[in-house]
DOGU-740164 format. One line per field, with one value per residue (C-alpha): residue number from 1; z negated, x, y negated; residue in three letters. Coordinates in pm, 1 decimal, padded with zeros to 6 digits. Each point is the difference from the previous one (the first is absolute). Example, Ala and Ser with C-alpha at 12.3 -4.5 7.8 and 13.67 -1.06 7.14 Angstrom:
i [1, 2]
up [-00780.0, 00066.0]
east [01230.0, 00137.0]
north [00450.0, -00344.0]
aa [ALA, SER]
REM end
This chain:
i [1, 2, 3, 4, 5, 6, 7, 8, 9, 10, 11, 12, 13, 14, 15, 16, 17, 18, 19, 20, 21, 22, 23, 24, 25, 26, 27, 28, 29, 30, 31, 32, 33, 34, 35, 36, 37, 38, 39, 40, 41, 42, 43, 44, 45, 46, 47, 48, 49, 50, 51, 52, 53, 54, 55, 56, 57, 58, 59, 60, 61, 62, 63, 64, 65, 66, 67, 68, 69, 70, 71, 72, 73, 74, 75, 76, 77, 78, 79, 80, 81, 82, 83, 84, 85, 86, 87, 88, 89, 90, 91, 92, 93, 94, 95, 96, 97, 98, 99, 100, 101, 102, 103, 104, 105, 106, 107, 108, 109, 110, 111, 112, 113, 114, 115, 116, 117, 118, 119, 120, 121, 122, 123, 124, 125, 126, 127, 128, 129, 130, 131, 132, 133, 134, 135, 136, 137, 138, 139, 140, 141, 142, 143, 144, 145, 146, 147, 148, 149, 150, 151, 152, 153, 154, 155, 156, 157, 158, 159, 160, 161, 162, 163, 164, 165, 166, 167, 168, 169, 170, 171, 172, 173, 174, 175, 176, 177, 178, 179, 180, 181, 182, 183, 184, 185, 186, 187, 188, 189, 190, 191, 192, 193, 194, 195, 196, 197, 198, 199, 200, 201, 202, 203, 204, 205, 206, 207, 208, 209, 210, 211, 212, 213, 214, 215, 216, 217, 218, 219, 220, 221, 222, 223, 224, 225, 226, 227, 228, 229, 230, 231, 232, 233, 234, 235, 236, 237, 238, 239, 240, 241, 242, 243, 244, 245, 246, 247, 248, 249, 250, 251, 252, 253, 254, 255, 256, 257, 258, 259, 260, 261, 262, 263, 264, 265, 266, 267, 268, 269, 270, 271, 272, 273, 274, 275, 276, 277, 278, 279, 280, 281, 282, 283, 284, 285, 286, 287, 288, 289, 290, 291, 292, 293, 294, 295, 296, 297, 298, 299, 300, 301, 302, 303, 304, 305, 306, 307, 308, 309, 310, 311, 312, 313, 314, 315, 316, 317, 318, 319, 320, 321, 322, 323, 324, 325, 326, 327, 328, 329, 330, 331, 332, 333, 334, 335, 336, 337, 338]
up [-01489.3, 00001.9, -00300.7, -00185.5, 00070.3, -00126.5, -00311.8, -00063.2, 00009.1, -00227.9, -00250.0, 00028.0, 00070.9, 00277.3, 00286.1, -00073.9, -00358.7, 00113.6, 00241.0, -00295.1, -00212.2, -00097.9, 00239.7, -00274.7, -00072.7, 00369.8, 00051.6, -00299.6, 00134.8, 00363.8, -00038.3, 00300.5, 00039.5, -00107.6, 00358.3, 00092.1, -00320.1, 00056.9, 00348.3, -00136.2, -00275.0, 00256.4, 00202.2, -00309.2, -00074.4, 00355.4, 00001.9, -00338.2, -00267.1, 00221.5, 00344.8, 00277.5, -00056.4, 00319.9, 00194.9, 00372.7, 00228.5, 00159.5, -00331.4, -00147.7, -00372.9, -00234.7, -00130.6, 00327.1, 00120.4, 00312.4, -00180.9, 00064.9, -00349.7, 00124.4, 00010.2, -00377.5, -00044.4, 00163.0, -00216.2, 00118.7, 00107.0, 00204.9, -00178.6, 00298.2, 00366.6, 00267.8, 00268.3, 00360.7, 00232.5, -00034.5, -00370.4, 00089.2, 00000.2, -00368.2, -00130.4, 00204.0, -00139.4, -00353.5, 00042.0, 00169.7, 00320.6, 00236.8, 00151.5, -00038.7, 00276.2, -00053.6, 00160.1, 00122.9, 00178.6, 00237.7, 00127.5, 00299.7, 00299.2, -00123.8, -00344.9, 00142.5, 00233.2, -00281.7, -00231.0, 00261.9, 00078.5, -00371.4, -00050.2, 00288.7, -00118.5, -00356.5, 00126.7, 00219.3, -00302.0, -00206.2, -00229.1, -00098.0, 00078.9, -00258.6, 00081.0, -00051.2, 00336.8, 00021.0, 00318.3, 00136.7, -00139.7, -00188.4, 00307.8, 00219.9, -00229.2, -00031.9, 00379.7, 00037.9, -00254.4, 00165.8, 00348.9, -00119.0, -00162.9, -00349.5, -00336.0, -00053.9, -00349.3, -00031.4, -00335.5, 00054.3, -00165.4, 00058.0, -00088.0, 00242.1, 00160.3, 00114.3, 00261.1, -00009.6, 00244.0, 00167.9, 00333.6, -00172.9, -00007.1, 00250.6, -00161.8, -00348.9, 00129.4, 00168.7, -00319.6, -00197.5, 00245.3, 00050.2, -00340.2, -00312.0, -00119.6, -00364.4, -00199.7, -00367.6, 00081.2, -00031.1, 00287.2, 00004.5, -00227.9, 00079.5, 00177.4, -00140.1, 00153.1, -00283.6, 00091.0, 00306.7, -00202.8, -00275.1, 00234.2, 00080.7, -00345.5, 00081.4, 00330.4, -00167.4, -00294.8, 00231.9, 00223.8, 00007.5, 00178.9, 00120.5, 00338.3, 00046.8, 00373.7, 00012.7, -00239.9, -00080.7, -00326.1, -00154.8, 00062.4, -00175.2, 00149.6, -00224.0, -00303.8, 00115.0, 00026.6, -00354.8, -00132.2, 00191.1, -00166.4, -00344.3, 00080.9, 00132.4, 00348.5, 00269.2, 00223.7, 00363.8, 00223.2, 00379.1, 00078.7, 00221.0, 00168.6, -00273.7, 00147.7, 00004.5, -00290.6, -00016.7, -00082.4, -00252.4, -00299.0, 00122.7, 00114.9, -00343.3, -00159.8, 00182.0, -00222.8, -00293.5, -00035.1, 00301.9, 00255.4, 00363.4, 00230.5, 00355.9, 00147.5, -00117.8, 00072.2, -00262.8, -00263.0, 00102.9, -00015.9, -00356.1, -00142.4, 00202.5, 00109.3, -00169.4, -00172.2, 00306.7, 00254.6, 00288.6, 00265.5, -00133.8, -00131.9, 00133.9, -00190.8, -00158.9, -00132.4, -00107.8, -00213.1, -00167.2, -00063.5, -00153.7, -00227.3, -00126.6, -00200.8, -00215.5, 00042.0, 00010.0, 00022.0, 00254.8, -00229.5, -00068.9, 00372.4, 00072.4, -00263.0, 00108.9, 00373.8, -00019.9, 00254.0, -00008.5, -00094.3, 00327.2, 00199.2, -00234.3, -00013.1, 00368.8, -00034.5, -00318.2, 00167.7, 00304.2, -00221.9, -00186.1, 00322.7, 00121.1, -00325.8, -00115.3, -00312.0, -00228.9, -00173.8, -00361.5, -00231.7, -00060.8, 00352.8, -00099.5, 00297.0, -00007.9, 00259.8, 00091.9, -00091.9, 00312.7]
east [01162.9, 00100.1, -00227.1, 00159.2, 00349.6, -00100.2, -00155.3, 00312.0, 00214.0, -00243.2, -00014.6, 00375.9, -00048.1, 00115.8, -00243.3, 00015.9, -00108.1, -00281.6, -00122.3, -00070.0, -00190.7, -00352.3, -00267.2, -00161.4, 00328.2, 00062.2, -00349.9, 00032.2, 00327.5, -00108.1, -00367.6, -00098.7, -00358.8, -00096.9, -00036.8, 00354.9, 00148.0, -00181.9, 00151.9, 00345.9, -00037.2, -00094.1, 00306.7, 00222.0, -00135.3, 00076.6, 00347.4, 00118.3, 00210.1, 00304.2, -00125.9, 00185.2, -00120.6, 00141.8, -00271.0, -00012.8, 00056.7, -00342.6, -00188.9, -00139.6, -00079.3, -00188.7, 00218.3, 00196.5, 00017.2, -00196.9, -00263.7, -00346.0, -00116.5, -00360.1, 00024.0, 00044.9, -00341.6, -00175.5, -00191.8, 00239.3, 00326.0, 00248.5, 00301.9, 00224.6, -00010.0, 00195.9, 00120.7, 00108.2, 00074.7, 00067.4, 00044.4, 00010.4, -00380.2, -00013.7, 00024.1, -00309.1, -00190.6, 00111.7, -00154.5, -00314.7, 00094.6, -00161.0, -00343.9, -00171.2, -00222.4, -00210.8, -00291.4, -00144.8, 00180.1, -00297.6, -00002.9, -00184.2, 00188.7, -00091.9, 00143.7, 00322.8, 00043.8, -00061.0, 00242.6, 00274.5, -00058.5, 00001.0, 00332.2, 00153.3, -00128.2, 00118.1, 00342.7, 00029.3, -00090.8, 00276.1, -00214.3, 00109.2, -00293.1, -00095.7, -00198.6, -00001.8, 00112.4, -00320.7, -00192.9, -00220.6, 00019.2, 00329.7, 00182.4, -00145.3, 00110.3, 00348.9, 00026.7, -00106.2, 00257.3, 00275.2, -00083.3, 00039.0, 00337.3, -00145.9, 00066.5, -00230.4, -00024.0, -00152.7, -00092.5, -00028.4, -00220.7, 00275.6, 00371.6, 00217.1, 00130.0, -00349.6, -00231.1, -00379.4, -00160.6, 00277.2, -00031.2, 00105.8, 00364.3, 00110.1, -00212.8, 00130.7, 00356.9, -00055.9, -00143.2, 00296.2, 00246.4, -00166.9, -00169.0, -00011.1, -00165.9, -00101.1, -00133.4, -00041.9, 00034.3, 00342.7, 00144.3, -00144.6, -00291.5, -00323.9, -00250.1, -00354.3, -00309.4, -00010.8, 00343.6, -00139.6, -00259.2, 00252.8, 00246.1, -00267.2, 00046.1, 00366.5, -00090.7, -00243.5, 00228.4, 00276.3, -00228.2, -00089.5, -00325.6, -00186.2, -00171.2, -00254.1, -00042.3, -00263.3, -00110.8, -00307.2, -00192.2, 00221.1, 00354.5, 00328.9, -00002.9, -00295.9, 00196.2, 00281.6, -00243.6, -00127.3, 00355.4, 00091.3, -00290.9, 00121.9, 00353.7, -00130.7, 00124.1, -00218.7, -00191.1, -00082.3, -00218.4, -00028.6, -00374.1, -00101.1, -00303.9, -00263.7, -00134.0, 00335.0, 00048.0, 00374.5, -00056.8, -00282.1, 00232.1, 00206.8, -00308.3, -00155.2, 00301.8, -00105.6, -00306.6, 00190.6, 00345.4, 00197.4, 00050.6, -00085.5, 00300.6, -00107.4, 00349.8, 00357.6, 00083.3, -00254.5, 00193.4, 00331.1, -00158.5, -00109.3, 00314.3, 00261.7, 00340.9, 00144.1, 00337.0, 00169.8, -00110.6, 00129.4, -00123.6, 00214.4, 00324.5, 00051.3, -00000.4, 00346.8, -00048.4, -00355.0, 00145.6, 00229.6, -00295.6, -00201.4, 00288.9, 00053.3, -00321.6, 00009.4, 00375.6, 00310.0, 00376.4, 00217.4, 00091.0, -00368.9, -00079.6, 00286.9, -00138.5, -00363.4, 00054.3, 00301.2, 00180.2, 00349.1, 00031.8, 00177.4, -00313.0, -00237.5, 00179.4, -00054.8, -00370.6, -00029.7, 00173.6, -00226.4, -00308.6, 00122.1, 00063.0, -00350.6, -00149.8, -00117.4, 00217.4, 00188.2, 00330.4, 00014.0, 00299.5, 00185.1, -00082.2, -00349.4, -00234.8, -00375.4, -00279.5, -00067.7, -00337.8, -00213.9]
north [00719.5, -00367.4, -00054.7, 00292.3, -00132.4, -00345.3, 00154.0, 00210.1, -00316.0, -00182.3, 00285.1, 00064.8, 00370.9, 00230.3, 00059.8, 00374.3, -00066.0, -00228.8, 00267.7, 00229.3, -00251.1, 00112.5, -00127.9, -00208.8, -00177.8, -00066.5, -00137.3, -00229.3, -00138.8, -00031.9, -00088.4, 00211.4, 00133.5, 00352.0, 00122.8, -00102.1, 00142.3, 00331.2, 00025.6, -00081.9, 00259.9, 00267.1, -00095.1, 00023.9, 00347.0, 00113.5, -00155.6, 00129.4, -00173.9, -00075.6, -00104.5, -00178.2, -00357.2, -00146.8, -00185.8, 00089.6, -00297.1, 00042.9, -00021.7, -00322.2, 00002.1, -00233.8, -00283.5, -00006.1, -00363.8, 00097.3, 00206.0, -00154.0, -00096.2, 00008.3, 00380.9, 00006.6, -00159.5, 00293.9, 00244.1, 00270.4, -00164.8, 00201.8, 00143.7, -00074.2, -00092.9, 00184.1, -00241.2, 00051.4, -00288.6, -00370.5, -00073.2, -00368.7, 00019.2, 00092.6, -00359.6, -00092.7, 00298.0, -00082.4, -00346.3, 00138.6, -00181.3, 00251.6, 00058.7, 00339.0, 00135.0, 00313.2, 00181.9, 00325.6, 00280.9, 00036.1, -00355.9, -00139.8, -00136.8, -00349.1, 00073.4, 00138.8, -00296.1, -00248.9, 00181.4, 00000.3, -00366.6, -00081.7, 00180.0, -00192.2, -00339.9, 00056.2, 00103.1, -00308.9, -00215.2, 00163.0, 00217.4, 00353.7, 00230.8, 00263.4, 00312.0, 00375.0, 00146.2, 00206.7, 00073.6, -00276.6, -00353.1, 00051.0, 00125.6, -00275.3, -00283.6, 00150.7, 00024.9, -00361.0, -00112.0, 00204.5, -00128.6, -00360.9, 00069.4, -00033.5, 00158.2, 00300.6, 00150.4, 00347.9, 00150.9, 00374.0, 00258.0, 00255.6, 00011.5, -00195.9, 00318.8, 00101.2, -00148.1, 00001.7, 00023.2, 00196.2, -00183.1, -00324.0, 00112.1, -00264.1, -00271.6, 00078.6, -00004.5, -00338.2, -00151.5, 00135.1, -00155.6, -00339.1, -00030.0, 00213.1, 00322.9, 00042.6, 00293.7, 00079.3, 00372.6, 00156.7, 00208.7, 00349.0, -00087.0, 00179.6, -00223.8, -00009.1, -00165.1, -00253.0, -00133.5, -00178.0, -00186.8, -00073.7, -00169.6, -00262.0, -00154.1, -00064.6, -00165.4, -00238.7, -00078.7, -00126.8, -00209.0, -00368.3, 00084.9, 00308.5, 00033.6, 00280.2, 00049.5, 00273.6, 00273.6, 00215.1, 00003.6, 00268.0, -00114.1, -00056.3, -00349.3, -00087.8, 00119.3, -00227.5, -00291.2, 00056.6, 00015.8, -00316.9, -00178.3, 00109.0, -00121.0, -00334.2, 00085.4, -00165.2, 00242.0, -00067.2, 00216.3, 00010.1, 00026.2, 00291.7, 00155.2, 00026.9, 00323.9, 00180.5, 00241.9, -00061.4, -00368.5, 00020.4, -00015.4, -00293.3, -00192.7, 00048.5, -00170.9, -00316.3, -00036.1, -00145.6, 00154.4, -00118.6, -00276.0, 00062.5, -00002.6, -00081.1, -00008.5, 00066.4, -00363.0, -00109.0, 00196.5, -00157.8, -00346.2, 00076.2, 00164.1, -00187.0, 00126.3, 00304.5, 00040.5, 00144.9, -00263.0, 00208.9, -00237.7, -00282.3, 00142.5, 00352.3, 00328.2, -00028.5, -00352.8, 00088.1, 00276.9, -00253.0, -00232.4, 00282.4, 00097.5, -00355.6, -00004.9, -00314.2, -00021.4, 00219.5, -00033.3, 00177.5, 00289.1, 00066.6, -00001.1, 00239.1, 00238.9, -00036.4, 00038.7, 00233.6, -00215.9, -00157.4, -00365.7, -00072.4, 00086.2, -00184.7, -00336.8, -00095.0, 00081.4, -00207.1, -00294.1, 00033.0, 00009.5, -00308.7, -00192.0, 00089.6, -00127.5, 00343.8, 00020.5, -00236.2, 00062.6, -00113.1, -00036.1, 00322.7, 00118.7, 00108.1, 00010.0, -00036.9, -00041.5, -00360.3, -00146.9, -00031.9]
aa [UNK, UNK, UNK, UNK, UNK, UNK, UNK, UNK, UNK, UNK, UNK, UNK, UNK, UNK, UNK, UNK, UNK, UNK, UNK, UNK, UNK, UNK, UNK, UNK, UNK, UNK, UNK, UNK, UNK, UNK, UNK, UNK, UNK, UNK, UNK, UNK, UNK, UNK, UNK, UNK, UNK, UNK, UNK, UNK, UNK, UNK, UNK, UNK, UNK, UNK, UNK, UNK, UNK, UNK, UNK, UNK, UNK, UNK, UNK, UNK, UNK, UNK, UNK, UNK, UNK, UNK, UNK, UNK, UNK, UNK, UNK, UNK, UNK, UNK, UNK, UNK, UNK, UNK, UNK, UNK, UNK, UNK, UNK, UNK, UNK, UNK, UNK, UNK, UNK, UNK, UNK, UNK, UNK, UNK, UNK, UNK, UNK, UNK, UNK, UNK, UNK, UNK, UNK, UNK, UNK, UNK, UNK, UNK, UNK, UNK, UNK, UNK, UNK, UNK, UNK, UNK, UNK, UNK, UNK, UNK, UNK, UNK, UNK, UNK, UNK, UNK, UNK, UNK, UNK, UNK, UNK, UNK, UNK, UNK, UNK, UNK, UNK, UNK, UNK, UNK, UNK, UNK, UNK, UNK, UNK, UNK, UNK, UNK, UNK, UNK, UNK, UNK, UNK, UNK, UNK, UNK, UNK, UNK, UNK, UNK, UNK, UNK, UNK, UNK, UNK, UNK, UNK, UNK, UNK, UNK, UNK, UNK, UNK, UNK, UNK, UNK, UNK, UNK, UNK, UNK, UNK, UNK, UNK, UNK, UNK, UNK, UNK, UNK, UNK, UNK, UNK, UNK, UNK, UNK, UNK, UNK, UNK, UNK, UNK, UNK, UNK, UNK, UNK, UNK, UNK, UNK, UNK, UNK, UNK, UNK, UNK, UNK, UNK, UNK, UNK, UNK, UNK, UNK, UNK, UNK, UNK, UNK, UNK, UNK, UNK, UNK, UNK, UNK, UNK, UNK, UNK, UNK, UNK, UNK, UNK, UNK, UNK, UNK, UNK, UNK, UNK, UNK, UNK, UNK, UNK, UNK, UNK, UNK, UNK, UNK, UNK, UNK, UNK, UNK, UNK, UNK, UNK, UNK, UNK, UNK, UNK, UNK, UNK, UNK, UNK, UNK, UNK, UNK, UNK, UNK, UNK, UNK, UNK, UNK, UNK, UNK, UNK, UNK, UNK, UNK, UNK, UNK, UNK, UNK, UNK, UNK, UNK, UNK, UNK, UNK, UNK, UNK, UNK, UNK, UNK, UNK, UNK, UNK, UNK, UNK, UNK, UNK, UNK, UNK, UNK, UNK, UNK, UNK, UNK, UNK, UNK, UNK, UNK, UNK, UNK, UNK, UNK, UNK, UNK, UNK, UNK, UNK, UNK, UNK, UNK, UNK, UNK, UNK, UNK, UNK, UNK, UNK, UNK, UNK, UNK, UNK, UNK, UNK]
REM end
């Protein structure tokens, strides 16, 4: 919707008039791929010629400042993202400053323990942790991240108002409170088996690196690994028992497609501290750091974090005194070089 509003201003037409442009004319003006235009055209047919064009507050659209541009490079980019939770995490996701962790639903006790430990270590190092909130590895890494006070990010294969599996109600709620829940499915939309595999492309596209903890030879995690390779996203794999069926797929990635990860600490040593740096600055100040990006003024931070300036200024001053940020002319703040 933000793109349509910008186009309406550029073309000096009303938004209602732009809504009724032929699909070919819209595509020529916007340059969007056929798949996205087809989805938009279906939506226009359902909505009719005079729809309510107000964007719900929990919906993120392409061309929004916090929209992850990496999603647009997918073969089938999402039309929108539905968001529930801490929107202060969106700038990190837009810059691919998060680590994705995936694996099988039927994980071994070793796999579950490693996933939980990995989630905790990433959280302590200040990295948002991306996964799918599924049974097994996904749930374990989210629990580890939550237990360390980190920033979990769950991309669902269902609308945000549904939980799958159903016994993850408490876990999904905790992720939504402490981190953020994302879904490309609108509320009430019918859930199909393919939706769970499709959400994996979103997880990979927003990640700086992908860790496959444990998966069999036929697994969505392997699809994620192939996509990560195509997007030049590094892939790490935790080696597992070679005789266990649930690890045959992930072990096979170690032949030539991934780097062996012997401990979570090895990953942290390689990638360094994350954008939230919870161990050093606390969750509130880490959110300010994440929102700064390459630099932002106070008005931009107020808009990004949806917080009053009066509460942000003391944190900015504290971060400056600790050497974490610098204040440039015009009261523009940016992270200090370390």
